[in-house]
C-alpha positions as CSV (number, residue, x, y, z in Angstrom):
1,M,108.3,124.3,70.2
2,A,111.9,124.5,71.4
3,T,114.8,122.7,69.7
4,T,117.8,120.8,71.0
5,S,120.3,122.7,69.0
6,T,122.0,124.1,72.0
7,A,122.2,120.7,73.9
8,A,125.6,119.8,75.4
9,L,126.6,116.1,75.4
10,S,127.1,114.2,72.2
11,R,125.7,110.7,71.7
12,R,128.9,109.7,69.9
13,G,131.0,110.9,72.9
14,F,128.8,109.2,75.5
15,L,129.1,106.0,73.6
16,A,132.8,106.3,73.2
17,G,133.1,106.7,76.9
18,A,130.9,103.6,77.5
19,V,132.4,101.5,74.8
20,G,128.9,100.8,73.9
21,L,126.1,100.1,76.3
22,A,123.9,97.5,74.8
23,G,123.7,93.7,74.7
24,A,123.1,91.6,71.6
25,G,119.7,92.7,71.2
26,L,118.6,96.3,71.1
27,L,115.4,94.8,69.8
28,A,112.3,96.9,70.5
29,S,110.2,94.2,69.0
30,C,109.9,92.0,65.9
31,A,108.8,89.1,64.0
32,T,107.2,88.1,60.8
33,G,106.0,84.6,60.1
34,G,108.7,82.6,58.9
35,T,108.2,79.8,56.4
36,S,110.9,77.6,57.8
37,G,110.6,76.1,61.3
38,G,113.7,75.0,63.1
39,G,113.3,71.4,62.5
40,A,111.9,71.2,59.0
41,T,115.0,72.5,57.3
42,G,117.6,72.2,60.1
43,T,117.6,76.0,60.1
44,I,116.7,78.3,63.2
45,T,114.5,81.3,62.0
46,L,115.1,84.6,63.9
47,Q,112.5,87.2,63.3
48,S,113.7,90.8,63.9
49,S,112.3,94.3,63.7
50,L,115.9,96.0,63.6
51,S,115.3,97.5,60.3
52,D,117.4,100.7,61.1
53,P,120.7,100.3,59.2
54,A,123.2,100.2,62.1
55,P,121.5,97.7,64.5
56,K,120.3,95.6,61.5
57,A,123.9,95.3,60.3
58,A,125.1,94.6,63.8
59,L,122.6,91.7,64.4
60,T,123.5,90.4,61.0
61,Q,127.1,90.3,62.1
62,V,126.3,88.4,65.2
63,V,124.1,85.9,63.3
64,N,126.8,85.4,60.6
65,A,129.3,84.6,63.3
66,Y,127.2,81.7,64.8
67,K,129.0,78.5,63.9
68,K,126.8,75.7,65.5
69,G,124.1,75.9,63.0
70,K,122.4,77.7,60.2
71,V,120.2,80.7,61.0
72,T,117.8,82.6,58.8
73,L,117.4,86.2,59.8
74,N,114.2,87.9,58.7
75,T,113.8,91.6,59.4
76,V,110.6,93.8,59.2
77,A,109.4,97.1,60.6
78,I,108.3,97.2,64.3
79,E,104.8,98.3,63.6
80,Q,104.2,95.6,61.1
81,F,105.5,92.9,63.5
82,R,103.6,94.5,66.6
83,A,100.4,93.9,64.6
84,Q,101.2,90.3,63.5
85,L,103.1,88.9,66.6
86,S,100.1,87.2,68.0
87,T,99.2,85.6,64.7
88,Y,102.7,84.3,64.1
89,L,103.0,82.8,67.6
90,S,99.7,81.0,67.3
91,S,100.4,79.7,63.7
92,S,101.4,76.1,63.1
93,N,104.8,76.9,62.0
94,P,106.1,80.1,63.8
95,P,109.5,81.5,63.9
96,D,111.9,79.7,66.3
97,V,113.3,82.8,68.0
98,L,111.7,86.3,68.0
99,T,112.9,89.6,69.3
100,W,110.7,91.5,71.8
101,Y,110.9,92.9,75.2
102,A,110.3,91.5,78.8
103,G,107.2,92.1,80.8
104,S,103.5,91.8,80.5
105,V,103.3,90.8,76.8
106,A,105.8,88.0,77.1
107,R,104.0,86.7,80.2
108,D,100.7,86.9,78.4
109,Y,102.0,84.9,75.5
110,A,103.6,82.4,77.9
111,S,100.0,81.9,79.6
112,K,98.7,80.9,76.2
113,G,101.4,78.3,75.8
114,Y,103.1,80.1,73.0
115,L,106.6,80.5,74.6
116,L,109.5,78.0,75.2
117,D,110.4,77.4,78.8
118,L,114.0,78.7,79.1
119,S,114.5,78.1,82.9
120,D,117.4,75.7,82.4
121,L,119.3,78.6,80.8
122,W,119.1,80.4,84.1
123,E,120.4,77.6,86.2
124,G,123.9,76.1,86.8
125,S,126.1,76.9,83.8
126,G,123.3,78.3,81.7
127,A,123.8,81.4,79.7
128,A,121.7,83.5,82.0
129,A,122.7,81.9,85.3
130,G,124.9,84.9,86.3
131,Y,122.1,87.5,85.5
132,S,120.7,89.5,88.3
133,A,117.8,88.3,90.4
134,A,115.8,91.5,89.1
135,L,116.4,90.4,85.5
136,K,115.3,86.8,86.3
137,D,112.1,88.1,88.0
138,L,111.3,90.3,85.0
139,S,111.8,87.4,82.6
140,S,109.5,85.0,84.6
141,D,106.0,84.1,83.9
142,A,103.1,83.8,86.3
143,K,104.3,80.1,87.0
144,G,107.9,81.2,88.0
145,R,109.3,79.9,84.6
146,Q,111.8,81.9,82.7
147,I,110.3,82.6,79.2
148,F,112.6,85.3,78.1
149,M,116.2,86.0,77.4
150,P,117.2,89.6,78.2
151,T,120.3,91.0,76.3
152,N,120.2,94.7,76.9
153,Y,118.4,97.3,79.1
154,Y,118.7,100.9,80.1
155,W,117.9,102.9,83.2
156,W,115.7,105.7,84.1
157,G,117.0,108.2,86.6
158,V,117.0,112.0,87.6
159,F,119.7,113.3,85.2
160,Y,121.5,116.6,85.7
161,L,124.8,118.4,84.7
162,K,127.4,118.3,87.4
163,S,128.7,121.7,86.3
164,N,125.4,123.2,87.1
165,F,125.0,121.6,90.4
166,T,128.5,122.9,91.2
167,K,127.7,126.4,90.1
168,W,124.5,126.3,92.2
169,G,126.2,124.9,95.2
170,V,123.9,121.9,95.5
171,E,124.4,118.0,95.8
172,E,122.4,114.9,94.9
173,P,119.7,114.3,97.5
174,T,119.5,111.0,99.4
175,T,116.0,111.3,100.9
176,W,112.7,112.4,99.6
177,D,112.7,115.5,102.0
178,E,116.1,116.4,100.7
179,F,114.8,116.2,97.2
180,I,112.0,118.5,97.9
181,S,114.4,120.9,99.7
182,L,116.7,120.9,96.6
183,C,113.7,121.8,94.4
184,D,112.8,124.6,96.8
185,K,116.3,125.8,96.7
186,L,116.6,125.9,93.0
187,K,113.2,127.5,92.4
188,G,114.3,130.2,95.0
189,M,117.3,130.8,92.6
190,G,114.9,131.3,89.7
191,I,115.6,127.9,88.2
192,N,112.9,125.4,87.2
193,P,113.8,122.5,89.3
194,L,112.3,119.8,87.0
195,A,112.4,119.5,83.1
196,N,109.7,117.6,81.4
197,G,108.2,117.3,77.9
198,I,104.6,116.2,77.8
199,G,103.5,118.1,74.6
200,S,103.8,115.7,71.7
201,T,105.3,113.0,74.1
202,P,102.6,112.8,76.8
203,W,103.9,109.4,77.8
204,M,106.7,111.3,79.6
205,A,104.0,112.0,82.4
206,S,104.0,108.4,83.2
207,G,107.7,108.4,84.2
208,W,107.0,110.1,87.5
209,F,103.8,108.1,88.0
210,D,105.7,104.7,87.6
211,I,108.6,105.6,89.9
212,L,106.4,107.1,92.6
213,D,104.1,103.9,92.5
214,L,107.2,101.8,92.9
215,R,108.5,103.8,95.8
216,I,105.0,104.1,97.6
217,N,103.3,100.7,96.7
218,G,106.1,98.6,95.4
219,A,106.8,96.7,92.1
220,D,104.4,94.0,92.8
221,F,101.5,96.4,93.3
222,H,102.6,98.5,90.2
223,K,102.6,95.5,87.9
224,E,99.3,94.3,89.2
225,L,97.7,97.7,88.8
226,L,98.9,97.8,85.2
227,A,97.4,94.2,84.8
228,G,93.9,95.4,85.9
229,K,94.1,93.8,89.4
230,H,93.7,97.1,91.2
231,S,91.8,100.3,90.5
232,F,93.3,103.6,89.5
233,D,91.0,105.3,91.8
234,S,92.1,103.3,94.8
235,T,93.4,104.7,98.0
236,E,97.0,103.4,96.9
237,V,97.0,105.3,93.7
238,K,95.5,108.4,95.3
239,N,98.5,108.4,97.8
240,V,100.8,108.3,94.8
241,M,99.1,111.3,93.3
242,K,99.6,113.2,96.6
243,Y,103.4,112.9,96.1
244,Y,103.0,113.7,92.4
245,D,101.1,116.8,93.4
246,Q,104.1,117.9,95.5
247,L,106.2,118.1,92.2
248,I,103.9,120.1,90.1
249,P,105.1,123.5,91.3
250,Y,108.6,122.5,90.3
251,F,108.1,121.5,86.7
252,D,109.2,123.8,83.9
253,P,106.0,125.8,83.0
254,N,106.7,125.2,79.3
255,M,106.6,121.5,79.5
256,T,103.3,121.2,77.6
257,S,105.0,122.9,74.7
258,Y,108.1,120.5,74.7
259,A,108.5,117.0,73.4
260,W,110.9,115.0,75.6
261,Q,113.8,115.9,73.4
262,D,113.1,119.7,73.5
263,A,113.1,119.6,77.3
264,V,116.8,118.8,77.2
265,T,117.6,122.2,76.0
266,P,116.7,124.3,79.1
267,L,118.4,121.6,81.2
268,V,121.6,122.3,79.4
269,Q,121.0,126.0,79.4
270,G,120.8,125.9,83.1
271,K,117.2,127.1,83.2
272,D,116.0,123.7,84.4
273,G,117.8,121.7,87.1
274,M,117.0,118.0,86.7
275,Y,115.1,115.6,84.4
276,L,113.6,112.3,85.2
277,T,114.1,110.4,81.9
278,G,115.9,107.5,80.3
279,A,119.5,107.1,79.6
280,F,118.5,107.9,76.0
281,I,118.8,111.5,77.0
282,S,122.5,111.2,75.8
283,Q,121.2,111.1,72.2
284,N,120.2,114.8,72.5
285,L,123.2,116.1,74.2
286,T,126.6,117.4,72.7
287,D,130.1,117.9,74.0
288,N,131.6,117.5,77.5
289,V,130.5,113.9,78.0
290,D,131.7,113.8,81.6
291,D,129.4,116.5,82.7
292,L,126.1,114.2,82.7
293,D,125.3,112.4,85.9
294,F,122.2,111.0,87.6
295,F,120.7,109.9,90.9
296,T,117.7,107.6,91.6
297,V,114.5,109.0,93.0
298,P,114.9,108.8,96.8
299,I,113.2,106.1,98.9
300,I,109.9,107.2,100.2
301,D,108.8,104.0,102.3
302,K,111.8,102.2,103.6
303,S,109.6,99.1,104.1
304,I,109.2,98.8,100.2
305,P,111.8,96.9,98.3
306,K,113.7,99.1,96.0
307,A,112.7,98.8,92.4
308,E,113.8,100.8,89.3
309,E,112.6,101.4,85.8
310,A,114.7,99.7,83.2
311,P,113.1,98.7,79.8
312,T,114.6,95.5,78.8
313,D,115.0,93.9,75.3
314,G,115.9,90.6,74.2
315,Y,114.4,87.4,72.8
316,F,111.8,84.6,73.3
317,A,111.3,81.4,71.6
318,S,108.3,79.6,70.3
319,S,107.2,76.5,72.2
320,K,106.6,74.9,68.8
321,T,110.1,75.0,67.7
322,K,111.0,71.6,66.2
323,D,114.5,71.5,67.7
324,K,114.5,72.9,71.3
325,K,118.1,72.1,71.9
326,A,119.3,73.9,68.8
327,T,117.0,76.9,69.7
328,K,118.3,77.1,73.2
329,E,121.9,76.9,72.0
330,F,121.3,79.8,69.7
331,L,119.6,81.8,72.5
332,S,122.6,81.1,74.7
333,Y,124.9,82.4,72.0
334,L,122.9,85.6,71.7
335,A,123.0,86.0,75.5
336,S,126.8,85.4,75.7
337,A,129.2,88.3,76.6
338,T,130.9,87.8,73.3
339,S,127.9,88.4,71.2
340,Q,126.7,91.3,73.5
341,Q,130.1,93.0,73.0
342,Q,130.1,92.4,69.2
343,F,126.6,93.9,69.0
344,I,127.7,96.8,71.2
345,E,130.6,97.8,69.0
346,A,128.7,97.4,65.7
347,S,125.5,99.2,66.6
348,K,126.8,101.9,68.9
349,S,123.7,101.3,71.1
350,S,123.0,103.4,74.3
351,N,121.8,100.4,76.3
352,L,123.5,98.3,78.9
353,P,124.6,94.7,78.6
354,T,122.7,92.2,80.8
355,S,125.7,89.8,80.9
356,S,127.9,90.3,83.9
357,D,130.7,88.9,82.0
358,V,130.9,91.7,79.5
359,D,134.1,93.7,80.1
360,T,132.9,96.9,81.6
361,S,136.5,98.4,82.5
362,K,136.5,100.9,79.8
363,F,132.9,102.0,80.4
364,S,132.4,105.6,81.4
365,P,131.8,106.4,85.1
366,L,128.2,107.2,84.3
367,V,127.4,103.9,82.7
368,Q,129.3,102.0,85.4
369,K,127.0,103.8,87.9
370,G,124.0,102.8,85.9
371,L,125.2,99.2,85.9
372,K,125.8,99.2,89.5
373,M,122.5,100.8,90.3
374,L,120.6,98.1,88.3
375,G,122.7,95.4,89.6
376,E,121.7,96.2,93.3
377,T,118.1,96.7,92.5
378,K,115.6,94.3,94.0
379,Q,113.0,94.4,91.3
380,I,113.0,95.8,87.8
381,T,109.9,97.3,85.9
382,Q,110.0,98.7,82.4
383,F,107.7,101.6,81.5
384,F,104.0,102.0,81.6
385,N,103.1,100.7,78.2
386,R,105.6,97.8,78.4
387,D,104.4,96.6,81.6
388,S,100.7,97.0,80.3
389,S,99.8,97.8,76.7
390,D,99.9,100.7,74.3
391,A,96.1,100.9,74.6
392,L,96.4,101.4,78.5
393,Q,99.2,104.0,77.9
394,T,96.8,106.1,76.1
395,T,94.5,106.3,79.1
396,A,97.5,107.2,81.3
397,D,98.5,109.9,78.9
398,T,95.0,111.5,79.0
399,A,94.7,111.1,82.9
400,L,98.1,112.3,83.8
401,T,98.5,115.3,81.6
402,K,95.0,116.5,82.8
403,F,96.2,115.9,86.4
404,L,99.3,118.1,85.8
405,A,97.0,120.9,84.6
406,Q,94.2,120.4,87.1
407,P,95.6,118.7,90.2
408,K,92.7,119.7,92.3
409,D,90.4,117.5,90.2
410,V,92.5,114.4,91.0
411,D,89.5,112.3,92.3
412,S,87.4,112.8,89.2
413,I,90.5,112.3,86.9
414,L,91.3,109.0,88.7
415,K,87.7,107.9,88.4
416,D,87.6,108.7,84.6
417,W,91.0,106.9,84.3
418,Q,89.6,103.8,85.9
419,T,86.6,103.7,83.6
420,A,88.8,104.3,80.6
421,A,91.1,101.6,81.8
422,Q,88.5,99.1,82.4
423,K,87.3,99.4,78.8
424,V,90.9,98.5,77.7
425,F,90.9,95.4,80.0
426,D,87.4,94.3,78.9
427,A,88.3,94.7,75.2
């Protein structure tokens, strides 16, 4: 397997140019059962899975700076919390505030009555009133109530090095036909148009599936598909796979030997041209920070509202909190521009702030481009497992990696995928 030792843009430099890119909760998930509810002791309990030193210290700083009440911060490892989250939310004395991410899991807990309605924080002078419509949609449950407070997110896009595009005499495509033509041109020059790493990180195959489904069938269909309301062997999904099939000749032939990190190396070396991935790609690049750029996958069907992939982290609160006012005040604090900026500087996160009040004037051009793109997006989805479940992600890994190897077997692959998916939904 290749290494990324030759990669070319440093995470440190990227972040320096951005002045930090995350909001006050780079919180992949969290929670342990607290022993003190909000009202019993007058203390708000925040459960966090930020166990890595830098983000843990950053969140501790943010919590310690809160002056309107006492907050107890409990931190555990993500996998421990992931296994216990349902138990703690359903307990008689759950934590008041918990870190997690937006999407299907939050909506599912809201449907069970576990989450506090935060709709008033999205209205008038509320902390999230200035957030984008796409973030509001992503943070809403099936009844249209906002049950999540997003504090940071990052974007997916087709990343490339500007110096390579200049050397090859090519430009960003603006239509799907231009994108395919660009791939043809690069391949004709002996360059693999598309990097990918589906070896030990097979979930990367879902990146193209997600964005193509958004472009062809739209965000609503995509979320419904991942919720089991449509079939993976439906006509709509088969249409997605026709477009996916167009890309197969353009992928790096060594993609099954690479993890996603390893696939950065041929991109930097100029052996590969472009890479659909998350902004976390910056972690695996060194030097020349200004050389990295991206574009969004072009529109395929103009009648479909534009949606983008933007995994979003933040907080939700227990509906059983004994002091709703205090809990909402604390959530408002976490969502504030001041708290987001404080967390940014302390954690050196590679995510974007959700608050439009964060000063972005010193952000790098790349980050400002990402913020602008997400700000103009009609709808936001996250990633396959975040919009569904880890169990369903496994079925996607099997189906999509097999499809990339045997595209002519697409009908049987999709049929098997639906069978495997249905077992997950029935479990």
